ROPATOR-92398 format. One record per residue (C-alpha): residue in one letter; z, y, x. Coordinates in steps of 0.001 Angstrom, whole numbers, plus 500000, padded with zeros to 6 digits. Layout:
<rs>
aZYX ...
</rs>
This chain:
<rs>
m603708777054432436 i605907776958435610 n608474774031435478 s610227775468439017 m610158777980441172 w612097776698444065 l608408775442445870 t606852779158445256 l609827780193446787 v609841778229449932 t605889778770450483 f606172782387449954 l609479783817451764 p608275783549455136 l604892785844453978 a607443788064452355 g609403788466456158 s606624789089457492 l605351791883455297 i609267793439456197 i608623792804459744 l605729795462459565 l608317797853458228 f610156798621461004 p609792799938464338 k607683798259466701 d609806798676469417 n613633797470467850 h612496793798469338 k616150792748468704 l616342793969465078 i612902792139464421 r613762788780465992 g616868788662463454 i614686789640460725 a612275786578461941 t615124784425462713 g617031784948459182 f613866784000457333 t613271780646459288 l616644779758459078 a616361780612455197 v613269778447454331 l614832775682456670 g618125775678454232 i616194776279450636 a614156773189452022 i617389770877452663 y618354772046448998 i614836771075447842 w615582767869449385 v618900767418447571 l617118768409444559 y614208765320445367 s616826762861445840 k618979763658442766 d616114763366440730 p616149760015438489 t611976760262438099 i610593756960440469 v607142756973440845 s606317752958439928 a602565751293439092 t603387752317435543 n604270756089436516 p601831756605439984 g601085760207441442 m604511761516440023 f605428764814442004 k608497766766441515 l609820770591441237 v605987771076439919 d605131774837439687 k601924775251437720 f599914777994435902 v595814778905435242 w595126780574437916 v590995781161437466 k589398780712433625 l585366779507433845 g584944781345430016 e587981779502428374 n588411776567430548 p590917776563433029 l589140776149436482 i591944776239439286 h595825775695438590 y598039777232441082 h599666774141441669 l602193772876443433 g604225769585443767 i606368767356446365 d606913763904446776 g608529761567449311 m605814762602452145 s605001766565451185 m609019766504451450 l609242765359454807 m606241767795455724 l608222770287454160 f611470769812455964 l609339769002459657 t607317772564459222 s610532774410458184 l612966772646461279 l609839773403464032 s609818776625462524 v613478777844463277 t613039775793466976 a610147777692467729 c611238780674466387 l614475780723468857 a612165779828471766 s610055783036470774 f613055785472471873 t611297785460475875 i607798786831474009 k608116789959475716 e604784792122474458 r603852793257470714 v607240791775469363 k606198792941465748 e603029791416465566 y604201788157466980 f606391787516464576 s604530788888461517 l601481786370462348 f604450783237463174 l605672783745459647 l602142784457458130 l601361780692460327 e604589779495458067 t603300780031455044 g600211778713455758 l601867775236456457 i604001775389454134 g600983775400451241 v599043772766452622 f602102770247452294 l602608771272448690 s599205772301446757 l598181769956444271 d594574771785443585 l591767771170446344 v590977775254445860 l594718776001446599 f594720773424449259 y591783774650450821 v592658778409450723 f596324777737452760 w594376775182455074 e591955778442456112 v595586780734456364 v596843778385459298 l593189779223461207 v593800782798460771 p597062783376462178 m596603780806465087 y593365782625466442 f595619785524467309 l598720783432468532 i596697781729470688 g594119784459471833 i596617787673472402 w599801785746473861 g598170782810475692 g597358781870478851 e594678782915481371 r592059781488479480 r593589782270475822 q590207783822474216 y588125780756475448 a590737778675473622 s591166780565471252 i587759780721470079 k587357777474470621 f590094776187468428 f588276778102465388 i584765777365465916 y586043773353465556 t588326774110463028 l586163776607461118 v582876773818461159 a584988771066460017 s586799773078457265 l583056773768455873 v581876770213455809 m585543769726454317 l584679772246451316 v581271770698450848 g583366767347449796 i585347769286447748 l583007770741445931 a580814767102445630 i583959766144443695 y584140768506441580 f580792768628440590 k581171764803439920 t584637764524438435 d585140768452436532 t588402768611438175 f589989770214441488 s593462768499440592 i594607766724443689 a597262765123441253 q594392763959438803 l592373762545441060 a594708760652443017 k595960758971439690 d592633758295438238 g591261756770441117 n587884756901440127 v586270759213442918 v583876756565444557 a582289755818441022 s581854759009440384 l580326760251443108 g578207757054443181 y575513756830446021 l577579760123447303 a580838758870447814 i580162758027451672 p578451761135452534 v581681763118450703 f584057760612452127 l582755761438455805 a583007764926455168 m586433764473454528 l587337762665456946 f585584764774459569 g587075767945458505 f590594766174458422 a590202763946462219 v589268767292464001 k592683768468462715 v594257764935463905 p592544765672466573 s590672762157466834 f588095761182469229 p585577762356469535 f586608765635468081 h589887766337470156 t588453768709473265 w589541771972471538 l593231770577471606 p594034770019475273 d593001773765475577 a594427775233473146 h597812773810474346 v597223774965478062 e596772778600477017 a599161778687474050 p602541780841474351 a605573777429474316 p606710778133470786 i602613777936469267 s602415774989471115 i605221773580469389 m603788774313465871 l600264773211467090 a601929769649467924 g603988769189465613 v603225770659462804 l599106771645462382 l598530767783464071 k600042766459460691 m597540768642458568 g594599766086459591 g596919763023459035 y598571764413455568 g594744764631454248 m593540761618455154 i596297759810453237 r596856762602450507 m592597762661449625 s590640760124451688 l592992757109450701 a594140758659446663 f590868759335445914 f588557756529447605 r590502753583446496 d588314752153444436 g585112751869446067 d583717748560447021 p585488746301449538 a582403745056451006 t580195747824451082 f582723750836451544 i586342749938451934 k586188747583454432 p583700749508456443 m585081753085456242 g588221751628457410 t586793749470460694 l585390752866461263 i589323754891461261 a590413751557462557 i588725752574466073 l588313756281466064 g592238755163466430 v592113752274468513 v589960754399471201 g592345757704470636 v594841755285471479 v593568754125474856 y591652756817475885 g595038759955475304 a597377757810477540 l594345757242480104 c593087761115480434 a597298761674480088 l597304759781483437 v594947762188485390 q596604764858484537 k598038767670486993 d599446770403484394 l602771769344482337 k601544770771479522 k598373769391479801 l600149765971479951 v601662766549477238 a599237767543475155 y596750764378475833 t599599762437474568 s599434763960471461 v595834762480470763 n597570758594471716 h600268759128469087 m598345760546466530 g595470757439467555 f599026755325465455 v598611757286462673 l594874756498462302 i595462752771463287 a597928752826460467 i595614754722457257 a592761751978458743 a595366749004458138 f595781750035454597 m592463750323454235 l591979746520455367 a595038744850454755 p594831742014452418 t597999742169450775 p600267745228449333 d603271744209451249 t601181745260454325 k599814748111452629 q603052749731452264 i604159749084455989 a601155750796457351 l601388753962455131 q605048753919456510 g604298753421459704 a601734756309459447 i603917759006457774 i606848758128459965 v604582758359462849 m604021761837462219 f607675762926461108 n608779761080464850 h605602763006466904 g606554766447465061 t610111766354466335 t609737764269469804 t606633766577471223 g608184769351469750 l610820769041472077 l608960768056474960 f606659771483474489 l609674773002474191 l611569771742477061 v607890772204479366 g608199775885478435 y612086776136479240 i610549774944482925 y607793777468482687 e609812780437482230 r612335779473485184 t609646778294487312 h606354780043486632 t603818776640487315 r603136773959485147 q601131771716488271 i603610768578488433 d603507768674492321 e605473771840492649 l608197770609490439 p609949768181491837 g613923768004492162 m614143769786488708 g617013767140488088 s619202768513490861 k619106772236489175 i618712772412485867 p620076768906484631 v620411769774481233 i616881770424480910 a616144767404482795 i618595765090480564 m616901766751477642 l613202766039478970 i613916762046479865 i615201761341476437 a612311763031474367 s609855761223477051 f611544757773476337 a611453758625472614 s607688759572473413 i607117756499474561 g608565754426471756 l612098753166473084 p613724751211470738 a616879752939469381 l614852756403469566 s612684757406466881 g609499756794468624 f609630752550468341 v610037753069464812 g606651754154463449 e604709752916466453 f606311749220465619 l605133749413461826 s601599750994462667 l600787747938464664 q602886745470462714 a600403746509459641 g597139746611462094 f597861743348463479 v597673741683460092 a594544743621459030 r592746743131462265 n594684741867464958 w592522743189467650 i593270746599466782 a597047745908467414 w595691743968471165 v593650746972472328 s596118749656470960 i598938747603473742 i596710748855476313 g597556752340475371 l601095751807474874 v601535750660478478 v599525753350480251 n601157756062477982 a604410754405479100 g603830754529482517 v602274758150482142 m605608759500481036 l607754757670483604 w605386758413486322 m606264762130485315 m609679762197485264 q609956760818488400 r607753763587490248 t609573766371488100 m613273765210487936 f613806763791491487 g612594764261494838 k613213767522497463 l613863770944495435 k611140773339496646 e613106776403498398 k611645779041495919 f613412777141492714 i616577777385494218 d618798779980491926 i617060778819488704 k619119778220486423 d620471775629483557 a619375775986479762 s621196778485478007 f623423778257474803 r620225779184472641 e618188777006474264 i620495774135473185 i621173775559470229 a616983775290469403 a616853771622470704 v619896769786469351 p618681769261465906 l615639767312466926 f617162765596469115 g619319764595466274 f616174763294464375 v615117761501467920 f618671759170467450 f619043759270463613 i615445757671462901 g616028755542465960 l619208754149464629 y618908753891460802 p615526754740459622 m615888753596455933 p616748757073454604 i613411758019455682 l611181755212454483 s612742754786451528 m612019758456450239 i608001757462451781 s607959754390449652 n607920756358446254 s604435758222448088 v603188755173448923 v604254752957445122 g602037755695443652 l598904754638446302 l599330751163445589 
</rs>
């Protein structure tokens, strides 16, 4: 039975746009861009409407009603004899609502930034819309097989978008991305199959509600948890599985870097929370929860420090921003570990709210940074930091936007980055105080990296060859403004977002 069609519509509307674009002549670039922009705006509009419907629904997740999802679309997809095997099952809670909105918002921004693409425009925008469908499907799926299908769908357009429209080493970067993520996905698939054979269900909602996966798996619990963790950690990306990320970011066109950093990396953190935490929460604290939580804490802390130190030595502006993503996503792992290790429900709630809001804020701030780096590259045709002094005097609007985005990235109070990092560190300190103490090193180094980057690019003497470059156009400003809105809104008043997340958190608690 299908209860609602809104989630199906928002998921497959970009796919419809992708197919429609293929029907038009490849030389009509203006029309193709217009169609792609129209579909991304329509998806954003539907996502906002779904947000309104979600907020008006009086059904609240509680201790007696865990795992509640709203606006559910569900019917039997595959049967085994007379018994349902796989369901087409979509649903939404506070966490997936935020990820849906983030995906649709950044898709509009990236689509507007893609107007500078001049080659094979038809193929580019068709693949771009296919990518949006895959990303949305991952965040809304409530069946493990459906989740895996959308997870793999994302891989295909991203491979071609990097491999065809990327930089000089695009083929190396796209193949590296493909191999890393494909291997991780196959390992995760083994874990999914093991869960099914021991629990007899692919339902994410049912597995999360029952919470008895560890008991069902028995001695397989730790290997299956590690298989799922590996699949998600590569997507985060967590140290030491992060090496595909800098290459992919540097070679990808700027709009695809926005989607890669802003949304695709969130698939890993989302999967950990939706499955690793929800499915395995009944594990024995001494022999399962604490060892696995400590492992994730170590990965998170190393990512925070290592990402900042790697960013410190980068000469390429885009690669510098890429390594800050490793740093920021480390805070997601720290918060997830704190949830597993924390002694009280209050600390667990703070940890999970921190993890989710870090993902959302990282999507907006790092998406902004890659957008602005793209603006600078389009004007100067270089990303070498030593080549870019004095940009503040020539392109002041872009410079001001870059400074604000950088301050948000380092967690300046009153900007969005502060909220998630503060909650993650607070929970980490309560769970294991060494998590917070060591992570402070990464915080300080990352702040120094961004300040040094601003000093070397925004100030100093402008090179003669850049004397004629122009500041941001109206289209470029419009693409950035919505992201700045969330940078300030969440930084000043995060409660509406935290309240939405709390429903998902209570379900896990």
